[in-house]
Predicted model as a PDB file, atoms N, CA, C, CB and O in Angstrom, pLDDT in the B-factor column:
MODEL        1                                                                  
ATOM      1  N   MET A   1       7.206  12.121   6.503  1.00 71.00           N  
ATOM      2  CA  MET A   1       7.096  11.797   7.880  1.00 71.00           C  
ATOM      3  C   MET A   1       5.076  11.332   7.925  1.00 71.00           C  
ATOM      4  CB  MET A   1       7.760  13.484   8.989  1.00 71.00           C  
ATOM      5  O   MET A   1       4.205  12.167   7.682  1.00 71.00           O  
ATOM      6  N   PHE A   2       4.924  10.534   8.121  1.00 86.00           N  
ATOM      7  CA  PHE A   2       3.385   9.696   7.777  1.00 86.00           C  
ATOM      8  C   PHE A   2       2.679  10.623   9.150  1.00 86.00           C  
ATOM      9  CB  PHE A   2       3.377   7.345   8.015  1.00 86.00           C  
ATOM     10  O   PHE A   2       3.369  11.269   9.939  1.00 86.00           O  
ATOM     11  N   GLU A   3       1.395  10.530   9.203  1.00 91.00           N  
ATOM     12  CA  GLU A   3       0.368  10.534  10.642  1.00 91.00           C  
ATOM     13  C   GLU A   3       0.021   9.240  10.921  1.00 91.00           C  
ATOM     14  CB  GLU A   3      -1.114  11.361  10.534  1.00 91.00           C  
ATOM     15  O   GLU A   3      -0.555   8.972  11.975  1.00 91.00           O  
ATOM     16  N   LYS A   4       0.405   8.076   9.795  1.00 91.00           N  
ATOM     17  CA  LYS A   4      -0.299   7.113   9.906  1.00 91.00           C  
ATOM     18  C   LYS A   4       0.932   6.149  10.175  1.00 91.00           C  
ATOM     19  CB  LYS A   4      -1.276   6.898   8.737  1.00 91.00           C  
ATOM     20  O   LYS A   4       1.314   5.532   9.181  1.00 91.00           O  
ATOM     21  N   PRO A   5       1.671   5.904  11.464  1.00 91.00           N  
ATOM     22  CA  PRO A   5       2.993   5.252  11.623  1.00 91.00           C  
ATOM     23  C   PRO A   5       3.239   3.986  10.795  1.00 91.00           C  
ATOM     24  CB  PRO A   5       3.178   4.904  13.044  1.00 91.00           C  
ATOM     25  O   PRO A   5       4.371   3.994  10.311  1.00 91.00           O  
ATOM     26  N   GLY A   6       2.554   2.956  10.503  1.00 94.00           N  
ATOM     27  CA  GLY A   6       3.151   2.236   9.823  1.00 94.00           C  
ATOM     28  C   GLY A   6       3.558   2.453   8.574  1.00 94.00           C  
ATOM     29  O   GLY A   6       4.554   1.921   8.082  1.00 94.00           O  
ATOM     30  N   ASN A   7       2.582   3.486   7.821  1.00 96.00           N  
ATOM     31  CA  ASN A   7       3.214   3.608   6.328  1.00 96.00           C  
ATOM     32  C   ASN A   7       4.946   3.831   6.666  1.00 96.00           C  
ATOM     33  CB  ASN A   7       2.419   5.188   5.337  1.00 96.00           C  
ATOM     34  O   ASN A   7       5.823   3.324   5.967  1.00 96.00           O  
ATOM     35  N   GLY A   8       5.147   4.485   7.588  1.00 94.00           N  
ATOM     36  CA  GLY A   8       6.715   4.655   7.800  1.00 94.00           C  
ATOM     37  C   GLY A   8       7.639   3.404   7.824  1.00 94.00           C  
ATOM     38  O   GLY A   8       8.847   3.636   7.787  1.00 94.00           O  
ATOM     39  N   LEU A   9       7.297   2.314   7.871  1.00 95.00           N  
ATOM     40  CA  LEU A   9       7.983   1.012   7.977  1.00 95.00           C  
ATOM     41  C   LEU A   9       8.031   0.290   6.752  1.00 95.00           C  
ATOM     42  CB  LEU A   9       7.374   0.169   8.952  1.00 95.00           C  
ATOM     43  O   LEU A   9       8.722  -0.717   6.596  1.00 95.00           O  
ATOM     44  N   LEU A  10       7.122   0.920   5.668  1.00 96.00           N  
ATOM     45  CA  LEU A  10       6.864   0.578   4.207  1.00 96.00           C  
ATOM     46  C   LEU A  10       7.847   1.368   3.315  1.00 96.00           C  
ATOM     47  CB  LEU A  10       5.336   0.927   3.782  1.00 96.00           C  
ATOM     48  O   LEU A  10       8.252   2.517   3.490  1.00 96.00           O  
ATOM     49  N   SER A  11       8.254   0.171   1.938  1.00 96.00           N  
ATOM     50  CA  SER A  11       9.511   0.991   0.947  1.00 96.00           C  
ATOM     51  C   SER A  11       8.388   0.357  -0.088  1.00 96.00           C  
ATOM     52  CB  SER A  11      11.692   0.394   0.871  1.00 96.00           C  
ATOM     53  O   SER A  11       7.279  -0.140   0.109  1.00 96.00           O  
ATOM     54  N   PRO A  12       9.124   0.582  -1.208  1.00 98.00           N  
ATOM     55  CA  PRO A  12       8.887   0.160  -2.520  1.00 98.00           C  
ATOM     56  C   PRO A  12       9.409  -1.326  -3.021  1.00 98.00           C  
ATOM     57  CB  PRO A  12       9.482   1.193  -3.329  1.00 98.00           C  
ATOM     58  O   PRO A  12      10.516  -1.865  -3.028  1.00 98.00           O  
ATOM     59  N   GLY A  13       8.309  -1.662  -3.365  1.00 97.00           N  
ATOM     60  CA  GLY A  13       8.338  -3.347  -3.460  1.00 97.00           C  
ATOM     61  C   GLY A  13       7.493  -4.092  -2.517  1.00 97.00           C  
ATOM     62  O   GLY A  13       6.857  -5.094  -2.841  1.00 97.00           O  
ATOM     63  N   ASP A  14       7.504  -3.566  -1.316  1.00 97.00           N  
ATOM     64  CA  ASP A  14       6.509  -4.194   0.054  1.00 97.00           C  
ATOM     65  C   ASP A  14       5.167  -4.406  -0.730  1.00 97.00           C  
ATOM     66  CB  ASP A  14       6.214  -2.912   1.624  1.00 97.00           C  
ATOM     67  O   ASP A  14       4.535  -3.583  -1.393  1.00 97.00           O  
ATOM     68  N   PHE A  15       4.811  -6.153  -0.397  1.00 98.00           N  
ATOM     69  CA  PHE A  15       3.302  -6.342  -0.665  1.00 98.00           C  
ATOM     70  C   PHE A  15       2.190  -5.716   0.879  1.00 98.00           C  
ATOM     71  CB  PHE A  15       3.118  -8.319  -0.978  1.00 98.00           C  
ATOM     72  O   PHE A  15       2.394  -5.892   2.080  1.00 98.00           O  
ATOM     73  N   VAL A  16       1.386  -5.196   0.386  1.00 98.00           N  
ATOM     74  CA  VAL A  16       0.333  -4.618   1.191  1.00 98.00           C  
ATOM     75  C   VAL A  16      -1.321  -4.871   0.833  1.00 98.00           C  
ATOM     76  CB  VAL A  16       0.632  -3.157   1.129  1.00 98.00           C  
ATOM     77  O   VAL A  16      -1.599  -5.448  -0.218  1.00 98.00           O  
ATOM     78  N   LEU A  17      -2.111  -4.537   1.503  1.00 98.00           N  
ATOM     79  CA  LEU A  17      -3.549  -4.286   1.403  1.00 98.00           C  
ATOM     80  C   LEU A  17      -3.904  -2.995   1.710  1.00 98.00           C  
ATOM     81  CB  LEU A  17      -4.294  -5.120   2.211  1.00 98.00           C  
ATOM     82  O   LEU A  17      -3.245  -2.155   2.322  1.00 98.00           O  
ATOM     83  N   HIS A  18      -5.316  -2.885   1.095  1.00 98.00           N  
ATOM     84  CA  HIS A  18      -5.362  -1.809   1.613  1.00 98.00           C  
ATOM     85  C   HIS A  18      -7.094  -2.242   2.870  1.00 98.00           C  
ATOM     86  CB  HIS A  18      -5.371  -0.473   0.130  1.00 98.00           C  
ATOM     87  O   HIS A  18      -8.139  -2.844   2.622  1.00 98.00           O  
ATOM     88  N   PRO A  19      -6.619  -1.619   4.019  1.00 97.00           N  
ATOM     89  CA  PRO A  19      -7.855  -1.761   4.665  1.00 97.00           C  
ATOM     90  C   PRO A  19      -9.163  -2.076   4.582  1.00 97.00           C  
ATOM     91  CB  PRO A  19      -7.975  -1.118   4.959  1.00 97.00           C  
ATOM     92  O   PRO A  19      -9.716  -3.045   5.101  1.00 97.00           O  
ATOM     93  N   SER A  20      -9.899  -0.774   3.554  1.00 97.00           N  
ATOM     94  CA  SER A  20     -10.930  -0.908   3.945  1.00 97.00           C  
ATOM     95  C   SER A  20     -11.532  -1.043   2.319  1.00 97.00           C  
ATOM     96  CB  SER A  20     -11.348   0.202   5.012  1.00 97.00           C  
ATOM     97  O   SER A  20     -12.512  -0.474   1.839  1.00 97.00           O  
ATOM     98  N   GLN A  21     -10.616  -1.968   1.690  1.00 98.00           N  
ATOM     99  CA  GLN A  21     -11.032  -2.496   0.126  1.00 98.00           C  
ATOM    100  C   GLN A  21     -10.358  -3.642  -0.174  1.00 98.00           C  
ATOM    101  CB  GLN A  21     -10.681  -1.490  -1.084  1.00 98.00           C  
ATOM    102  O   GLN A  21      -9.393  -3.639  -0.938  1.00 98.00           O  
ATOM    103  N   PRO A  22     -11.034  -5.220   0.683  1.00 96.00           N  
ATOM    104  CA  PRO A  22     -10.074  -6.278   0.405  1.00 96.00           C  
ATOM    105  C   PRO A  22     -10.554  -6.310  -0.937  1.00 96.00           C  
ATOM    106  CB  PRO A  22     -10.091  -7.690   1.286  1.00 96.00           C  
ATOM    107  O   PRO A  22      -9.887  -7.219  -1.432  1.00 96.00           O  
ATOM    108  N   ASP A  23     -11.493  -5.760  -2.041  1.00 98.00           N  
ATOM    109  CA  ASP A  23     -11.837  -6.638  -2.552  1.00 98.00           C  
ATOM    110  C   ASP A  23     -11.299  -6.418  -4.213  1.00 98.00           C  
ATOM    111  CB  ASP A  23     -13.239  -6.762  -2.175  1.00 98.00           C  
ATOM    112  O   ASP A  23     -11.808  -6.746  -5.285  1.00 98.00           O  
ATOM    113  N   TRP A  24      -9.694  -5.519  -3.766  1.00 98.00           N  
ATOM    114  CA  TRP A  24      -8.227  -4.899  -4.620  1.00 98.00           C  
ATOM    115  C   TRP A  24      -7.506  -5.793  -4.808  1.00 98.00           C  
ATOM    116  CB  TRP A  24      -7.270  -3.865  -3.978  1.00 98.00           C  
ATOM    117  O   TRP A  24      -6.709  -5.913  -5.738  1.00 98.00           O  
ATOM    118  N   GLY A  25      -7.750  -6.665  -3.766  1.00 97.00           N  
ATOM    119  CA  GLY A  25      -6.449  -7.461  -3.465  1.00 97.00           C  
ATOM    120  C   GLY A  25      -5.268  -7.086  -3.045  1.00 97.00           C  
ATOM    121  O   GLY A  25      -5.028  -6.003  -2.511  1.00 97.00           O  
ATOM    122  N   LEU A  26      -4.368  -8.088  -3.297  1.00 97.00           N  
ATOM    123  CA  LEU A  26      -2.968  -7.524  -2.955  1.00 97.00           C  
ATOM    124  C   LEU A  26      -1.955  -6.574  -3.683  1.00 97.00           C  
ATOM    125  CB  LEU A  26      -2.292  -8.513  -2.808  1.00 97.00           C  
ATOM    126  O   LEU A  26      -1.802  -6.695  -4.899  1.00 97.00           O  
ATOM    127  N   GLY A  27      -1.373  -5.787  -3.090  1.00 98.00           N  
ATOM    128  CA  GLY A  27      -0.871  -4.532  -3.969  1.00 98.00           C  
ATOM    129  C   GLY A  27       0.355  -4.209  -3.502  1.00 98.00           C  
ATOM    130  O   GLY A  27       0.605  -3.840  -2.355  1.00 98.00           O  
ATOM    131  N   GLN A  28       1.453  -4.407  -4.778  1.00 98.00           N  
ATOM    132  CA  GLN A  28       2.711  -3.684  -4.480  1.00 98.00           C  
ATOM    133  C   GLN A  28       3.147  -1.901  -4.858  1.00 98.00           C  
ATOM    134  CB  GLN A  28       3.658  -4.590  -5.229  1.00 98.00           C  
ATOM    135  O   GLN A  28       2.749  -1.087  -5.692  1.00 98.00           O  
ATOM    136  N   ILE A  29       4.084  -1.882  -3.829  1.00 98.00           N  
ATOM    137  CA  ILE A  29       4.053  -0.925  -3.223  1.00 98.00           C  
ATOM    138  C   ILE A  29       5.478   0.032  -5.043  1.00 98.00           C  
ATOM    139  CB  ILE A  29       4.619  -1.370  -1.084  1.00 98.00           C  
ATOM    140  O   ILE A  29       6.612  -0.330  -5.355  1.00 98.00           O  
ATOM    141  N   GLN A  30       4.712   1.038  -5.602  1.00 98.00           N  
ATOM    142  CA  GLN A  30       5.705   1.380  -6.537  1.00 98.00           C  
ATOM    143  C   GLN A  30       6.645   2.384  -6.236  1.00 98.00           C  
ATOM    144  CB  GLN A  30       5.154   1.717  -7.626  1.00 98.00           C  
ATOM    145  O   GLN A  30       7.839   2.268  -6.512  1.00 98.00           O  
ATOM    146  N   SER A  31       6.166   3.339  -5.696  1.00 98.00           N  
ATOM    147  CA  SER A  31       6.866   4.819  -4.990  1.00 98.00           C  
ATOM    148  C   SER A  31       6.087   5.257  -3.981  1.00 98.00           C  
ATOM    149  CB  SER A  31       6.994   6.155  -5.984  1.00 98.00           C  
ATOM    150  O   SER A  31       4.869   5.094  -3.924  1.00 98.00           O  
ATOM    151  N   MET A  32       6.912   5.934  -3.000  1.00 97.00           N  
ATOM    152  CA  MET A  32       6.369   6.884  -1.854  1.00 97.00           C  
ATOM    153  C   MET A  32       7.326   7.927  -2.164  1.00 97.00           C  
ATOM    154  CB  MET A  32       6.413   6.318  -0.175  1.00 97.00           C  
ATOM    155  O   MET A  32       8.553   7.915  -2.255  1.00 97.00           O  
ATOM    156  N   ILE A  33       6.143   9.152  -2.350  1.00 96.00           N  
ATOM    157  CA  ILE A  33       6.840  10.430  -2.656  1.00 96.00           C  
ATOM    158  C   ILE A  33       5.913  11.608  -1.689  1.00 96.00           C  
ATOM    159  CB  ILE A  33       6.809  10.747  -4.521  1.00 96.00           C  
ATOM    160  O   ILE A  33       4.810  12.068  -1.988  1.00 96.00           O  
ATOM    161  N   GLY A  34       6.704  11.905  -0.507  1.00 95.00           N  
ATOM    162  CA  GLY A  34       5.834  12.981   0.136  1.00 95.00           C  
ATOM    163  C   GLY A  34       4.913  11.682   1.059  1.00 95.00           C  
ATOM    164  O   GLY A  34       5.582  10.765   1.537  1.00 95.00           O  
ATOM    165  N   HIS A  35       3.849  11.685   1.197  1.00 95.00           N  
ATOM    166  CA  HIS A  35       2.798  11.127   2.104  1.00 95.00           C  
ATOM    167  C   HIS A  35       1.912  10.184   0.506  1.00 95.00           C  
ATOM    168  CB  HIS A  35       1.662  12.767   3.194  1.00 95.00           C  
ATOM    169  O   HIS A  35       0.968   9.396   0.561  1.00 95.00           O  
ATOM    170  N   ARG A  36       2.647  10.655  -0.706  1.00 97.00           N  
ATOM    171  CA  ARG A  36       1.660   9.853  -1.374  1.00 97.00           C  
ATOM    172  C   ARG A  36       2.097   8.599  -1.940  1.00 97.00           C  
ATOM    173  CB  ARG A  36       1.087  10.572  -2.374  1.00 97.00           C  
ATOM    174  O   ARG A  36       3.216   8.522  -2.447  1.00 97.00           O  
ATOM    175  N   ILE A  37       1.181   7.441  -1.893  1.00 98.00           N  
ATOM    176  CA  ILE A  37       1.774   6.527  -1.583  1.00 98.00           C  
ATOM    177  C   ILE A  37       1.363   5.370  -3.059  1.00 98.00           C  
ATOM    178  CB  ILE A  37       1.338   6.197   0.011  1.00 98.00           C  
ATOM    179  O   ILE A  37       0.160   5.131  -3.155  1.00 98.00           O  
ATOM    180  N   THR A  38       2.107   4.828  -3.928  1.00 98.00           N  
ATOM    181  CA  THR A  38       1.331   4.668  -5.845  1.00 98.00           C  
ATOM    182  C   THR A  38       1.729   2.782  -5.276  1.00 98.00           C  
ATOM    183  CB  THR A  38       2.836   5.784  -8.132  1.00 98.00           C  
ATOM    184  O   THR A  38       2.759   2.334  -4.772  1.00 98.00           O  
ATOM    185  N   VAL A  39       0.219   1.974  -5.694  1.00 98.00           N  
ATOM    186  CA  VAL A  39       0.248   0.923  -4.994  1.00 98.00           C  
ATOM    187  C   VAL A  39      -0.361   0.589  -6.255  1.00 98.00           C  
ATOM    188  CB  VAL A  39      -0.314   0.733  -3.537  1.00 98.00           C  
ATOM    189  O   VAL A  39      -1.172   1.309  -6.837  1.00 98.00           O  
ATOM    190  N   ASN A  40       0.269  -1.097  -6.862  1.00 98.00           N  
ATOM    191  CA  ASN A  40      -0.449  -1.573  -8.266  1.00 98.00           C  
ATOM    192  C   ASN A  40      -0.862  -2.224  -7.375  1.00 98.00           C  
ATOM    193  CB  ASN A  40       0.147  -2.202  -9.703  1.00 98.00           C  
ATOM    194  O   ASN A  40      -0.214  -2.342  -6.335  1.00 98.00           O  
ATOM    195  N   PHE A  41      -2.127  -2.850  -7.573  1.00 98.00           N  
ATOM    196  CA  PHE A  41      -3.488  -3.549  -6.815  1.00 98.00           C  
ATOM    197  C   PHE A  41      -3.747  -4.465  -8.235  1.00 98.00           C  
ATOM    198  CB  PHE A  41      -5.104  -2.209  -6.237  1.00 98.00           C  
ATOM    199  O   PHE A  41      -3.823  -4.054  -9.393  1.00 98.00           O  
ATOM    200  N   GLU A  42      -3.872  -6.077  -7.628  1.00 97.00           N  
ATOM    201  CA  GLU A  42      -4.295  -6.990  -8.051  1.00 97.00           C  
ATOM    202  C   GLU A  42      -5.260  -6.856  -9.379  1.00 97.00           C  
ATOM    203  CB  GLU A  42      -4.754  -7.491  -7.027  1.00 97.00           C  
ATOM    204  O   GLU A  42      -5.051  -6.915 -10.591  1.00 97.00           O  
ATOM    205  N   ASN A  43      -6.668  -6.600  -8.375  1.00 98.00           N  
ATOM    206  CA  ASN A  43      -8.147  -6.050  -9.152  1.00 98.00           C  
ATOM    207  C   ASN A  43      -8.286  -4.439  -9.399  1.00 98.00           C  
ATOM    208  CB  ASN A  43      -9.563  -6.459  -8.115  1.00 98.00           C  
ATOM    209  O   ASN A  43      -9.176  -4.028 -10.143  1.00 98.00           O  
ATOM    210  N   ALA A  44      -7.463  -3.622  -8.814  1.00 98.00           N  
ATOM    211  CA  ALA A  44      -7.708  -2.380  -8.858  1.00 98.00           C  
ATOM    212  C   ALA A  44      -6.690  -1.285  -9.927  1.00 98.00           C  
ATOM    213  CB  ALA A  44      -7.653  -2.088  -7.413  1.00 98.00           C  
ATOM    214  O   ALA A  44      -7.002  -0.135 -10.234  1.00 98.00           O  
ATOM    215  N   GLY A  45      -5.790  -1.811 -10.236  1.00 98.00           N  
ATOM    216  CA  GLY A  45      -4.542  -1.544 -10.888  1.00 98.00           C  
ATOM    217  C   GLY A  45      -3.639  -0.658 -10.076  1.00 98.00           C  
ATOM    218  O   GLY A  45      -3.238  -1.194  -9.042  1.00 98.00           O  
ATOM    219  N   LYS A  46      -3.195   0.654 -10.309  1.00 98.00           N  
ATOM    220  CA  LYS A  46      -2.310   1.520  -9.859  1.00 98.00           C  
ATOM    221  C   LYS A  46      -3.337   2.961  -8.914  1.00 98.00           C  
ATOM    222  CB  LYS A  46      -1.352   1.988 -11.376  1.00 98.00           C  
ATOM    223  O   LYS A  46      -4.066   3.830  -9.393  1.00 98.00           O  
ATOM    224  N   VAL A  47      -3.024   2.721  -7.720  1.00 98.00           N  
ATOM    225  CA  VAL A  47      -3.722   3.774  -7.064  1.00 98.00           C  
ATOM    226  C   VAL A  47      -2.774   4.764  -6.054  1.00 98.00           C  
ATOM    227  CB  VAL A  47      -4.873   3.064  -6.252  1.00 98.00           C  
ATOM    228  O   VAL A  47      -1.909   4.358  -5.277  1.00 98.00           O  
ATOM    229  N   VAL A  48      -3.084   5.841  -6.228  1.00 98.00           N  
ATOM    230  CA  VAL A  48      -2.421   6.748  -5.055  1.00 98.00           C  
ATOM    231  C   VAL A  48      -3.125   7.101  -4.061  1.00 98.00           C  
ATOM    232  CB  VAL A  48      -1.948   7.939  -5.435  1.00 98.00           C  
ATOM    233  O   VAL A  48      -3.992   7.972  -4.132  1.00 98.00           O  
ATOM    234  N   ILE A  49      -2.725   6.231  -2.644  1.00 97.00           N  
ATOM    235  CA  ILE A  49      -2.638   6.562  -1.960  1.00 97.00           C  
ATOM    236  C   ILE A  49      -2.625   7.623  -0.857  1.00 97.00           C  
ATOM    237  CB  ILE A  49      -2.385   6.228  -2.219  1.00 97.00           C  
ATOM    238  O   ILE A  49      -1.444   7.965  -0.922  1.00 97.00           O  
ATOM    239  N   ASP A  50      -3.086   8.255  -0.032  1.00 97.00           N  
ATOM    240  CA  ASP A  50      -2.918   9.164   0.865  1.00 97.00           C  
ATOM    241  C   ASP A  50      -1.960   8.642   2.367  1.00 97.00           C  
ATOM    242  CB  ASP A  50      -4.408   9.608   1.120  1.00 97.00           C  
ATOM    243  O   ASP A  50      -2.516   8.249   3.393  1.00 97.00           O  
ATOM    244  N   GLY A  51      -0.724   8.731   2.228  1.00 97.00           N  
ATOM    245  CA  GLY A  51      -0.612   7.718   3.698  1.00 97.00           C  
ATOM    246  C   GLY A  51      -0.550   8.861   4.731  1.00 97.00           C  
ATOM    247  O   GLY A  51       0.516   8.921   5.344  1.00 97.00           O  
ATOM    248  N   ASN A  52      -1.366   9.661   5.003  1.00 96.00           N  
ATOM    249  CA  ASN A  52      -1.479  10.149   6.138  1.00 96.00           C  
ATOM    250  C   ASN A  52      -3.018  10.262   6.811  1.00 96.00           C  
ATOM    251  CB  ASN A  52      -0.828  11.338   5.989  1.00 96.00           C  
ATOM    252  O   ASN A  52      -3.397  10.835   7.833  1.00 96.00           O  
ATOM    253  N   VAL A  53      -3.861   9.341   5.637  1.00 96.00           N  
ATOM    254  CA  VAL A  53      -5.031   9.256   5.772  1.00 96.00           C  
ATOM    255  C   VAL A  53      -5.240   7.468   5.930  1.00 96.00           C  
ATOM    256  CB  VAL A  53      -5.714  10.084   4.555  1.00 96.00           C  
ATOM    257  O   VAL A  53      -5.970   7.125   6.861  1.00 96.00           O  
ATOM    258  N   ILE A  54      -4.825   6.704   5.338  1.00 97.00           N  
ATOM    259  CA  ILE A  54      -4.961   5.458   4.793  1.00 97.00           C  
ATOM    260  C   ILE A  54      -3.644   4.732   5.202  1.00 97.00           C  
ATOM    261  CB  ILE A  54      -5.223   5.529   3.247  1.00 97.00           C  
ATOM    262  O   ILE A  54      -2.570   5.062   4.699  1.00 97.00           O  
ATOM    263  N   GLU A  55      -3.789   3.365   6.469  1.00 97.00           N  
ATOM    264  CA  GLU A  55      -2.762   2.588   6.822  1.00 97.00           C  
ATOM    265  C   GLU A  55      -2.647   1.536   6.432  1.00 97.00           C  
ATOM    266  CB  GLU A  55      -2.634   2.458   7.811  1.00 97.00           C  
ATOM    267  O   GLU A  55      -3.383   0.650   6.867  1.00 97.00           O  
ATOM    268  N   LEU A  56      -1.331   1.181   5.127  1.00 98.00           N  
ATOM    269  CA  LEU A  56      -1.330   0.149   4.509  1.00 98.00           C  
ATOM    270  C   LEU A  56      -1.554  -1.165   5.445  1.00 98.00           C  
ATOM    271  CB  LEU A  56      -0.173   0.193   3.788  1.00 98.00           C  
ATOM    272  O   LEU A  56      -1.415  -1.108   6.667  1.00 98.00           O  
ATOM    273  N   VAL A  57      -1.874  -2.223   4.827  1.00 97.00           N  
ATOM    274  CA  VAL A  57      -1.654  -3.506   5.713  1.00 97.00           C  
ATOM    275  C   VAL A  57      -0.521  -4.176   4.947  1.00 97.00           C  
ATOM    276  CB  VAL A  57      -3.059  -4.555   5.870  1.00 97.00           C  
ATOM    277  O   VAL A  57      -0.528  -4.569   3.781  1.00 97.00           O  
ATOM    278  N   PRO A  58       0.792  -4.237   6.167  1.00 97.00           N  
ATOM    279  CA  PRO A  58       1.313  -5.071   4.949  1.00 97.00           C  
ATOM    280  C   PRO A  58       1.135  -6.816   4.969  1.00 97.00           C  
ATOM    281  CB  PRO A  58       2.953  -4.722   4.863  1.00 97.00           C  
ATOM    282  O   PRO A  58       0.651  -7.654   5.730  1.00 97.00           O  
ATOM    283  N   ASP A  59       1.721  -6.799   3.869  1.00 95.00           N  
ATOM    284  CA  ASP A  59       1.006  -8.645   3.542  1.00 95.00           C  
ATOM    285  C   ASP A  59       2.115  -9.385   3.066  1.00 95.00           C  
ATOM    286  CB  ASP A  59      -0.370  -8.885   2.113  1.00 95.00           C  
ATOM    287  O   ASP A  59       3.014  -8.834   3.701  1.00 95.00           O  
ATOM    288  N   GLU A  60       2.709 -10.321   2.331  1.00 90.00           N  
ATOM    289  CA  GLU A  60       3.109 -11.262   2.076  1.00 90.00           C  
ATOM    290  C   GLU A  60       2.288 -11.688   0.375  1.00 90.00           C  
ATOM    291  CB  GLU A  60       2.911 -12.085   3.401  1.00 90.00           C  
ATOM    292  O   GLU A  60       1.067 -11.769   0.244  1.00 90.00           O  
ATOM    293  N   PRO A  61       3.133 -11.874  -0.583  1.00 84.00           N  
ATOM    294  CA  PRO A  61       2.106 -12.849  -1.828  1.00 84.00           C  
ATOM    295  C   PRO A  61       1.993 -13.960  -1.310  1.00 84.00           C  
ATOM    296  CB  PRO A  61       2.685 -13.194  -3.416  1.00 84.00           C  
ATOM    297  O   PRO A  61       2.741 -14.291  -0.390  1.00 84.00           O  
ATOM    298  N   ALA A  62       0.877 -14.907  -1.866  1.00 77.00           N  
ATOM    299  CA  ALA A  62       1.163 -15.939  -1.921  1.00 77.00           C  
ATOM    300  C   ALA A  62       1.881 -17.706  -2.377  1.00 77.00           C  
ATOM    301  CB  ALA A  62       0.719 -15.624  -1.842  1.00 77.00           C  
ATOM    302  O   ALA A  62       1.933 -18.074  -3.551  1.00 77.00           O  
ATOM    303  N   PRO A  63       2.176 -18.241  -1.660  1.00 82.00           N  
ATOM    304  CA  PRO A  63       3.485 -19.027  -2.286  1.00 82.00           C  
ATOM    305  C   PRO A  63       2.354 -19.672  -3.644  1.00 82.00           C  
ATOM    306  CB  PRO A  63       4.455 -20.573  -0.897  1.00 82.00           C  
ATOM    307  O   PRO A  63       1.166 -19.979  -3.742  1.00 82.00           O  
ATOM    308  N   ARG A  64       3.707 -19.628  -4.628  1.00 78.00           N  
ATOM    309  CA  ARG A  64       2.896 -20.223  -5.686  1.00 78.00           C  
ATOM    310  C   ARG A  64       3.486 -21.823  -5.633  1.00 78.00           C  
ATOM    311  CB  ARG A  64       3.120 -19.357  -7.276  1.00 78.00           C  
ATOM    312  O   ARG A  64       3.036 -22.673  -6.403  1.00 78.00           O  
TER     313      ARG A  64                                                      
ENDMDL                                                                          
END                                                                             
């Protein structure tokens, strides 16, 4: 269970943005173990997010 309720609606494969790091670009959730969310961001690579501290923002990839 997350202290940030929006994270509970996410699942691996979902696309997200980090609310305070817009320069990281679009990220895709790789795994969610406990409150640790591993996200692969376009411009920052793989980052482990504490889902109890940061509430990720759901997004969609840009159409090609």
